[in-house]
mmCIF file of the N, C-alpha and C atoms, coordinates in Angstrom:
data_MODEL
# 
_entry.id   MODEL 
# 
loop_
_atom_site.group_PDB 
_atom_site.id 
_atom_site.type_symbol 
_atom_site.label_atom_id 
_atom_site.label_alt_id 
_atom_site.label_comp_id 
_atom_site.label_asym_id 
_atom_site.label_entity_id 
_atom_site.label_seq_id 
_atom_site.pdbx_PDB_ins_code 
_atom_site.Cartn_x 
_atom_site.Cartn_y 
_atom_site.Cartn_z 
_atom_site.occupancy 
_atom_site.B_iso_or_equiv 
_atom_site.pdbx_formal_charge 
_atom_site.auth_seq_id 
_atom_site.auth_comp_id 
_atom_site.auth_asym_id 
_atom_site.auth_atom_id 
_atom_site.pdbx_PDB_model_num 
ATOM 1   N N  . MET A 1 1  ? -36.636 -9.165  -8.439 1.00 0.00 ? 1  MET A N  1 
ATOM 2   C CA . MET A 1 1  ? -36.176 -9.496  -6.898 1.00 0.00 ? 1  MET A CA 1 
ATOM 3   C C  . MET A 1 1  ? -35.259 -10.848 -7.065 1.00 0.00 ? 1  MET A C  1 
ATOM 4   N N  . PHE A 1 2  ? -35.834 -11.800 -6.681 1.00 0.00 ? 2  PHE A N  1 
ATOM 5   C CA . PHE A 1 2  ? -35.157 -12.755 -6.802 1.00 0.00 ? 2  PHE A CA 1 
ATOM 6   C C  . PHE A 1 2  ? -34.131 -12.817 -7.848 1.00 0.00 ? 2  PHE A C  1 
ATOM 7   N N  . LEU A 1 3  ? -33.901 -12.349 -9.278 1.00 0.00 ? 3  LEU A N  1 
ATOM 8   C CA . LEU A 1 3  ? -33.238 -12.643 -9.978 1.00 0.00 ? 3  LEU A CA 1 
ATOM 9   C C  . LEU A 1 3  ? -31.589 -11.510 -9.427 1.00 0.00 ? 3  LEU A C  1 
ATOM 10  N N  . LEU A 1 4  ? -32.243 -10.633 -8.770 1.00 0.00 ? 4  LEU A N  1 
ATOM 11  C CA . LEU A 1 4  ? -30.932 -9.736  -8.005 1.00 0.00 ? 4  LEU A CA 1 
ATOM 12  C C  . LEU A 1 4  ? -30.032 -10.259 -6.980 1.00 0.00 ? 4  LEU A C  1 
ATOM 13  N N  . LEU A 1 5  ? -30.961 -11.089 -6.665 1.00 0.00 ? 5  LEU A N  1 
ATOM 14  C CA . LEU A 1 5  ? -30.519 -12.151 -5.302 1.00 0.00 ? 5  LEU A CA 1 
ATOM 15  C C  . LEU A 1 5  ? -29.400 -13.093 -5.575 1.00 0.00 ? 5  LEU A C  1 
ATOM 16  N N  . PHE A 1 6  ? -29.941 -13.775 -6.799 1.00 0.00 ? 6  PHE A N  1 
ATOM 17  C CA . PHE A 1 6  ? -29.017 -14.995 -7.466 1.00 0.00 ? 6  PHE A CA 1 
ATOM 18  C C  . PHE A 1 6  ? -28.086 -14.263 -8.160 1.00 0.00 ? 6  PHE A C  1 
ATOM 19  N N  . PHE A 1 7  ? -27.967 -13.036 -8.715 1.00 0.00 ? 7  PHE A N  1 
ATOM 20  C CA . PHE A 1 7  ? -26.458 -12.617 -9.121 1.00 0.00 ? 7  PHE A CA 1 
ATOM 21  C C  . PHE A 1 7  ? -25.596 -12.312 -8.142 1.00 0.00 ? 7  PHE A C  1 
ATOM 22  N N  . VAL A 1 8  ? -26.185 -11.851 -6.443 1.00 0.00 ? 8  VAL A N  1 
ATOM 23  C CA . VAL A 1 8  ? -25.443 -11.043 -6.014 1.00 0.00 ? 8  VAL A CA 1 
ATOM 24  C C  . VAL A 1 8  ? -24.746 -12.459 -5.266 1.00 0.00 ? 8  VAL A C  1 
ATOM 25  N N  . LEU A 1 9  ? -25.357 -13.526 -4.971 1.00 0.00 ? 9  LEU A N  1 
ATOM 26  C CA . LEU A 1 9  ? -24.975 -14.555 -4.340 1.00 0.00 ? 9  LEU A CA 1 
ATOM 27  C C  . LEU A 1 9  ? -23.935 -15.325 -5.369 1.00 0.00 ? 9  LEU A C  1 
ATOM 28  N N  . LEU A 1 10 ? -24.491 -15.173 -6.791 1.00 0.00 ? 10 LEU A N  1 
ATOM 29  C CA . LEU A 1 10 ? -23.144 -15.731 -7.553 1.00 0.00 ? 10 LEU A CA 1 
ATOM 30  C C  . LEU A 1 10 ? -21.902 -14.806 -7.969 1.00 0.00 ? 10 LEU A C  1 
ATOM 31  N N  . ILE A 1 11 ? -21.794 -13.510 -7.197 1.00 0.00 ? 11 ILE A N  1 
ATOM 32  C CA . ILE A 1 11 ? -20.628 -12.608 -7.436 1.00 0.00 ? 11 ILE A CA 1 
ATOM 33  C C  . ILE A 1 11 ? -19.906 -13.158 -6.012 1.00 0.00 ? 11 ILE A C  1 
ATOM 34  N N  . GLN A 1 12 ? -20.773 -12.989 -4.939 1.00 0.00 ? 12 GLN A N  1 
ATOM 35  C CA . GLN A 1 12 ? -19.854 -13.618 -3.740 1.00 0.00 ? 12 GLN A CA 1 
ATOM 36  C C  . GLN A 1 12 ? -19.437 -14.957 -4.056 1.00 0.00 ? 12 GLN A C  1 
ATOM 37  N N  . PHE A 1 13 ? -20.420 -15.966 -4.683 1.00 0.00 ? 13 PHE A N  1 
ATOM 38  C CA . PHE A 1 13 ? -19.436 -16.993 -4.459 1.00 0.00 ? 13 PHE A CA 1 
ATOM 39  C C  . PHE A 1 13 ? -18.327 -17.237 -5.292 1.00 0.00 ? 13 PHE A C  1 
ATOM 40  N N  . PHE A 1 14 ? -18.172 -16.283 -6.821 1.00 0.00 ? 14 PHE A N  1 
ATOM 41  C CA . PHE A 1 14 ? -16.939 -16.336 -7.446 1.00 0.00 ? 14 PHE A CA 1 
ATOM 42  C C  . PHE A 1 14 ? -15.742 -15.557 -6.512 1.00 0.00 ? 14 PHE A C  1 
ATOM 43  N N  . THR A 1 15 ? -16.315 -14.826 -5.948 1.00 0.00 ? 15 THR A N  1 
ATOM 44  C CA . THR A 1 15 ? -15.183 -14.143 -5.203 1.00 0.00 ? 15 THR A CA 1 
ATOM 45  C C  . THR A 1 15 ? -14.300 -14.652 -4.194 1.00 0.00 ? 15 THR A C  1 
ATOM 46  N N  . TYR A 1 16 ? -15.410 -15.403 -3.333 1.00 0.00 ? 16 TYR A N  1 
ATOM 47  C CA . TYR A 1 16 ? -14.384 -16.588 -2.688 1.00 0.00 ? 16 TYR A CA 1 
ATOM 48  C C  . TYR A 1 16 ? -13.711 -17.406 -3.492 1.00 0.00 ? 16 TYR A C  1 
ATOM 49  N N  . TRP A 1 17 ? -14.499 -17.714 -4.216 1.00 0.00 ? 17 TRP A N  1 
ATOM 50  C CA . TRP A 1 17 ? -13.256 -19.168 -5.119 1.00 0.00 ? 17 TRP A CA 1 
ATOM 51  C C  . TRP A 1 17 ? -12.387 -18.621 -5.259 1.00 0.00 ? 17 TRP A C  1 
ATOM 52  N N  . ILE A 1 18 ? -12.139 -17.247 -6.201 1.00 0.00 ? 18 ILE A N  1 
ATOM 53  C CA . ILE A 1 18 ? -11.451 -16.111 -6.453 1.00 0.00 ? 18 ILE A CA 1 
ATOM 54  C C  . ILE A 1 18 ? -10.114 -16.137 -5.545 1.00 0.00 ? 18 ILE A C  1 
ATOM 55  N N  . PHE A 1 19 ? -10.944 -15.240 -4.514 1.00 0.00 ? 19 PHE A N  1 
ATOM 56  C CA . PHE A 1 19 ? -9.755  -14.740 -3.436 1.00 0.00 ? 19 PHE A CA 1 
ATOM 57  C C  . PHE A 1 19 ? -9.372  -15.797 -2.069 1.00 0.00 ? 19 PHE A C  1 
ATOM 58  N N  . GLU A 1 20 ? -10.064 -16.819 -1.919 1.00 0.00 ? 20 GLU A N  1 
ATOM 59  C CA . GLU A 1 20 ? -10.078 -17.830 -0.944 1.00 0.00 ? 20 GLU A CA 1 
ATOM 60  C C  . GLU A 1 20 ? -8.502  -18.360 -0.637 1.00 0.00 ? 20 GLU A C  1 
ATOM 61  N N  . PRO A 1 21 ? -8.139  -19.052 -1.481 1.00 0.00 ? 21 PRO A N  1 
ATOM 62  C CA . PRO A 1 21 ? -6.655  -19.046 -1.661 1.00 0.00 ? 21 PRO A CA 1 
ATOM 63  C C  . PRO A 1 21 ? -5.281  -18.343 -1.267 1.00 0.00 ? 21 PRO A C  1 
ATOM 64  N N  . LEU A 1 22 ? -5.915  -17.118 -1.840 1.00 0.00 ? 22 LEU A N  1 
ATOM 65  C CA . LEU A 1 22 ? -4.903  -15.849 -1.772 1.00 0.00 ? 22 LEU A CA 1 
ATOM 66  C C  . LEU A 1 22 ? -4.548  -15.800 -0.367 1.00 0.00 ? 22 LEU A C  1 
ATOM 67  N N  . ALA A 1 23 ? -5.981  -15.397 0.252  1.00 0.00 ? 23 ALA A N  1 
ATOM 68  C CA . ALA A 1 23 ? -6.388  -14.942 1.708  1.00 0.00 ? 23 ALA A CA 1 
ATOM 69  C C  . ALA A 1 23 ? -5.949  -16.012 2.575  1.00 0.00 ? 23 ALA A C  1 
ATOM 70  N N  . TYR A 1 24 ? -5.644  -17.350 2.325  1.00 0.00 ? 24 TYR A N  1 
ATOM 71  C CA . TYR A 1 24 ? -5.076  -18.384 2.664  1.00 0.00 ? 24 TYR A CA 1 
ATOM 72  C C  . TYR A 1 24 ? -3.204  -18.673 2.846  1.00 0.00 ? 24 TYR A C  1 
ATOM 73  N N  . PHE A 1 25 ? -3.016  -17.919 1.946  1.00 0.00 ? 25 PHE A N  1 
ATOM 74  C CA . PHE A 1 25 ? -1.588  -18.022 1.503  1.00 0.00 ? 25 PHE A CA 1 
ATOM 75  C C  . PHE A 1 25 ? -1.148  -17.116 2.184  1.00 0.00 ? 25 PHE A C  1 
ATOM 76  N N  . LEU A 1 26 ? -2.131  -15.701 2.346  1.00 0.00 ? 26 LEU A N  1 
ATOM 77  C CA . LEU A 1 26 ? -1.723  -14.544 3.320  1.00 0.00 ? 26 LEU A CA 1 
ATOM 78  C C  . LEU A 1 26 ? -1.634  -14.663 4.991  1.00 0.00 ? 26 LEU A C  1 
ATOM 79  N N  . GLU A 1 27 ? -2.788  -15.649 5.154  1.00 0.00 ? 27 GLU A N  1 
ATOM 80  C CA . GLU A 1 27 ? -2.933  -15.894 6.419  1.00 0.00 ? 27 GLU A CA 1 
ATOM 81  C C  . GLU A 1 27 ? -1.422  -16.752 6.982  1.00 0.00 ? 27 GLU A C  1 
ATOM 82  N N  . TYR A 1 28 ? -1.096  -17.740 6.119  1.00 0.00 ? 28 TYR A N  1 
ATOM 83  C CA . TYR A 1 28 ? -0.073  -18.369 6.167  1.00 0.00 ? 28 TYR A CA 1 
ATOM 84  C C  . TYR A 1 28 ? 1.127   -17.403 6.766  1.00 0.00 ? 28 TYR A C  1 
ATOM 85  N N  . VAL A 1 29 ? 1.432   -16.689 5.527  1.00 0.00 ? 29 VAL A N  1 
ATOM 86  C CA . VAL A 1 29 ? 2.897   -16.043 5.321  1.00 0.00 ? 29 VAL A CA 1 
ATOM 87  C C  . VAL A 1 29 ? 2.910   -15.369 6.874  1.00 0.00 ? 29 VAL A C  1 
ATOM 88  N N  . LEU A 1 30 ? 2.178   -14.057 7.101  1.00 0.00 ? 30 LEU A N  1 
ATOM 89  C CA . LEU A 1 30 ? 1.982   -13.179 7.936  1.00 0.00 ? 30 LEU A CA 1 
ATOM 90  C C  . LEU A 1 30 ? 2.122   -13.892 9.379  1.00 0.00 ? 30 LEU A C  1 
ATOM 91  N N  . GLU A 1 31 ? 1.621   -15.017 9.576  1.00 0.00 ? 31 GLU A N  1 
ATOM 92  C CA . GLU A 1 31 ? 1.385   -15.805 10.901 1.00 0.00 ? 31 GLU A CA 1 
ATOM 93  C C  . GLU A 1 31 ? 2.417   -15.455 11.768 1.00 0.00 ? 31 GLU A C  1 
ATOM 94  N N  . ILE A 1 32 ? 2.500   -15.509 13.423 1.00 0.00 ? 32 ILE A N  1 
ATOM 95  C CA . ILE A 1 32 ? 2.876   -15.103 13.718 1.00 0.00 ? 32 ILE A CA 1 
ATOM 96  C C  . ILE A 1 32 ? 4.513   -15.693 14.095 1.00 0.00 ? 32 ILE A C  1 
ATOM 97  N N  . ARG A 1 33 ? 4.208   -17.154 13.701 1.00 0.00 ? 33 ARG A N  1 
ATOM 98  C CA . ARG A 1 33 ? 5.541   -17.933 13.792 1.00 0.00 ? 33 ARG A CA 1 
ATOM 99  C C  . ARG A 1 33 ? 6.683   -17.815 12.582 1.00 0.00 ? 33 ARG A C  1 
ATOM 100 N N  . LEU A 1 34 ? 6.017   -17.022 11.469 1.00 0.00 ? 34 LEU A N  1 
ATOM 101 C CA . LEU A 1 34 ? 7.074   -16.603 10.486 1.00 0.00 ? 34 LEU A CA 1 
ATOM 102 C C  . LEU A 1 34 ? 7.570   -15.333 10.357 1.00 0.00 ? 34 LEU A C  1 
ATOM 103 N N  . PHE A 1 35 ? 6.883   -14.306 11.874 1.00 0.00 ? 35 PHE A N  1 
ATOM 104 C CA . PHE A 1 35 ? 6.960   -13.030 11.727 1.00 0.00 ? 35 PHE A CA 1 
ATOM 105 C C  . PHE A 1 35 ? 8.521   -12.772 12.001 1.00 0.00 ? 35 PHE A C  1 
ATOM 106 N N  . PRO A 1 36 ? 9.115   -13.232 12.727 1.00 0.00 ? 36 PRO A N  1 
ATOM 107 C CA . PRO A 1 36 ? 10.534  -13.277 13.068 1.00 0.00 ? 36 PRO A CA 1 
ATOM 108 C C  . PRO A 1 36 ? 11.534  -13.163 11.887 1.00 0.00 ? 36 PRO A C  1 
ATOM 109 N N  . VAL A 1 37 ? 11.185  -13.837 10.934 1.00 0.00 ? 37 VAL A N  1 
ATOM 110 C CA . VAL A 1 37 ? 12.163  -14.182 9.848  1.00 0.00 ? 37 VAL A CA 1 
ATOM 111 C C  . VAL A 1 37 ? 12.260  -12.904 9.649  1.00 0.00 ? 37 VAL A C  1 
ATOM 112 N N  . LEU A 1 38 ? 10.096  -12.787 8.811  1.00 0.00 ? 38 LEU A N  1 
ATOM 113 C CA . LEU A 1 38 ? 10.406  -11.137 7.756  1.00 0.00 ? 38 LEU A CA 1 
ATOM 114 C C  . LEU A 1 38 ? 10.544  -10.214 8.482  1.00 0.00 ? 38 LEU A C  1 
ATOM 115 N N  . ALA A 1 39 ? 10.728  -10.089 9.695  1.00 0.00 ? 39 ALA A N  1 
ATOM 116 C CA . ALA A 1 39 ? 11.241  -8.561  10.531 1.00 0.00 ? 39 ALA A CA 1 
ATOM 117 C C  . ALA A 1 39 ? 12.942  -8.821  10.199 1.00 0.00 ? 39 ALA A C  1 
ATOM 118 N N  . LEU A 1 40 ? 13.504  -9.800  10.666 1.00 0.00 ? 40 LEU A N  1 
ATOM 119 C CA . LEU A 1 40 ? 15.133  -10.133 10.254 1.00 0.00 ? 40 LEU A CA 1 
ATOM 120 C C  . LEU A 1 40 ? 15.333  -9.449  9.029  1.00 0.00 ? 40 LEU A C  1 
ATOM 121 N N  . ILE A 1 41 ? 14.742  -10.008 7.915  1.00 0.00 ? 41 ILE A N  1 
ATOM 122 C CA . ILE A 1 41 ? 14.826  -9.590  6.646  1.00 0.00 ? 41 ILE A CA 1 
ATOM 123 C C  . ILE A 1 41 ? 14.864  -7.882  6.035  1.00 0.00 ? 41 ILE A C  1 
ATOM 124 N N  . GLY A 1 42 ? 13.841  -7.667  6.833  1.00 0.00 ? 42 GLY A N  1 
ATOM 125 C CA . GLY A 1 42 ? 13.445  -6.485  6.654  1.00 0.00 ? 42 GLY A CA 1 
ATOM 126 C C  . GLY A 1 42 ? 14.212  -5.686  7.463  1.00 0.00 ? 42 GLY A C  1 
ATOM 127 N N  . LEU A 1 43 ? 14.785  -5.824  8.756  1.00 0.00 ? 43 LEU A N  1 
ATOM 128 C CA . LEU A 1 43 ? 15.915  -5.025  9.351  1.00 0.00 ? 43 LEU A CA 1 
ATOM 129 C C  . LEU A 1 43 ? 17.675  -5.117  8.280  1.00 0.00 ? 43 LEU A C  1 
ATOM 130 N N  . ILE A 1 44 ? 17.741  -6.344  7.719  1.00 0.00 ? 44 ILE A N  1 
ATOM 131 C CA . ILE A 1 44 ? 18.762  -6.550  7.088  1.00 0.00 ? 44 ILE A CA 1 
ATOM 132 C C  . ILE A 1 44 ? 18.981  -5.383  5.549  1.00 0.00 ? 44 ILE A C  1 
ATOM 133 N N  . PHE A 1 45 ? 17.465  -5.481  5.191  1.00 0.00 ? 45 PHE A N  1 
ATOM 134 C CA . PHE A 1 45 ? 16.973  -4.612  4.044  1.00 0.00 ? 45 PHE A CA 1 
ATOM 135 C C  . PHE A 1 45 ? 17.766  -3.127  4.473  1.00 0.00 ? 45 PHE A C  1 
ATOM 136 N N  . LEU A 1 46 ? 16.719  -2.834  5.662  1.00 0.00 ? 46 LEU A N  1 
ATOM 137 C CA . LEU A 1 46 ? 16.695  -1.011  6.190  1.00 0.00 ? 46 LEU A CA 1 
ATOM 138 C C  . LEU A 1 46 ? 18.016  -1.247  6.286  1.00 0.00 ? 46 LEU A C  1 
ATOM 139 N N  . PHE A 1 47 ? 19.003  -1.808  6.991  1.00 0.00 ? 47 PHE A N  1 
ATOM 140 C CA . PHE A 1 47 ? 20.021  -1.275  7.017  1.00 0.00 ? 47 PHE A CA 1 
ATOM 141 C C  . PHE A 1 47 ? 21.494  -1.994  6.318  1.00 0.00 ? 47 PHE A C  1 
ATOM 142 N N  . SER A 1 48 ? 21.143  -1.928  5.331  1.00 0.00 ? 48 SER A N  1 
ATOM 143 C CA . SER A 1 48 ? 22.128  -2.739  4.160  1.00 0.00 ? 48 SER A CA 1 
ATOM 144 C C  . SER A 1 48 ? 22.923  -1.325  3.652  1.00 0.00 ? 48 SER A C  1 
ATOM 145 N N  . THR A 1 49 ? 24.150  -1.336  3.438  1.00 0.00 ? 49 THR A N  1 
ATOM 146 C CA . THR A 1 49 ? 24.768  -0.617  3.121  1.00 0.00 ? 49 THR A CA 1 
ATOM 147 C C  . THR A 1 49 ? 24.613  -0.133  1.645  1.00 0.00 ? 49 THR A C  1 
ATOM 148 N N  . LYS A 1 50 ? 24.164  -0.759  0.699  1.00 0.00 ? 50 LYS A N  1 
ATOM 149 C CA . LYS A 1 50 ? 24.232  -0.498  -0.690 1.00 0.00 ? 50 LYS A CA 1 
ATOM 150 C C  . LYS A 1 50 ? 23.081  0.319   -0.702 1.00 0.00 ? 50 LYS A C  1 
ATOM 151 N N  . ASN A 1 51 ? 21.599  0.998   0.332  1.00 0.00 ? 51 ASN A N  1 
ATOM 152 C CA . ASN A 1 51 ? 20.638  1.431   0.745  1.00 0.00 ? 51 ASN A CA 1 
ATOM 153 C C  . ASN A 1 51 ? 21.131  3.050   0.808  1.00 0.00 ? 51 ASN A C  1 
ATOM 154 N N  . ILE A 1 52 ? 22.126  3.100   1.049  1.00 0.00 ? 52 ILE A N  1 
ATOM 155 C CA . ILE A 1 52 ? 22.925  4.283   1.896  1.00 0.00 ? 52 ILE A CA 1 
ATOM 156 C C  . ILE A 1 52 ? 23.404  5.255   0.767  1.00 0.00 ? 52 ILE A C  1 
ATOM 157 N N  . ASP A 1 53 ? 23.061  6.443   0.619  1.00 0.00 ? 53 ASP A N  1 
ATOM 158 C CA . ASP A 1 53 ? 23.996  7.150   -0.769 1.00 0.00 ? 53 ASP A CA 1 
ATOM 159 C C  . ASP A 1 53 ? 25.287  7.495   0.320  1.00 0.00 ? 53 ASP A C  1 
ATOM 160 N N  . LYS A 1 54 ? 26.351  7.796   -0.637 1.00 0.00 ? 54 LYS A N  1 
ATOM 161 C CA . LYS A 1 54 ? 27.274  7.863   -0.008 1.00 0.00 ? 54 LYS A CA 1 
ATOM 162 C C  . LYS A 1 54 ? 27.839  9.087   -0.779 1.00 0.00 ? 54 LYS A C  1 
ATOM 163 N N  . ASN A 1 55 ? 28.419  10.023  0.046  1.00 0.00 ? 55 ASN A N  1 
ATOM 164 C CA . ASN A 1 55 ? 28.352  11.829  -0.770 1.00 0.00 ? 55 ASN A CA 1 
ATOM 165 C C  . ASN A 1 55 ? 29.983  11.704  -1.116 1.00 0.00 ? 55 ASN A C  1 
# 
C-alpha cells in the first residue's frame, strides 16, 4: 500500500515538474492584458483576403 502511495506521489511530482512551466507560460499568454492583441491578430487573420476563395 505504501509502495503504491509512493509511486502515485512520485508521478504527481514529476507531472507537476514537467507541466508547471507550460501552465505558467499559458497563464501569461492568455492573461486578459494580452487578449486584445490576440483578438486583433485573430480578426486580421480571419478577414484577410488571402483566405477568401475567389471564383
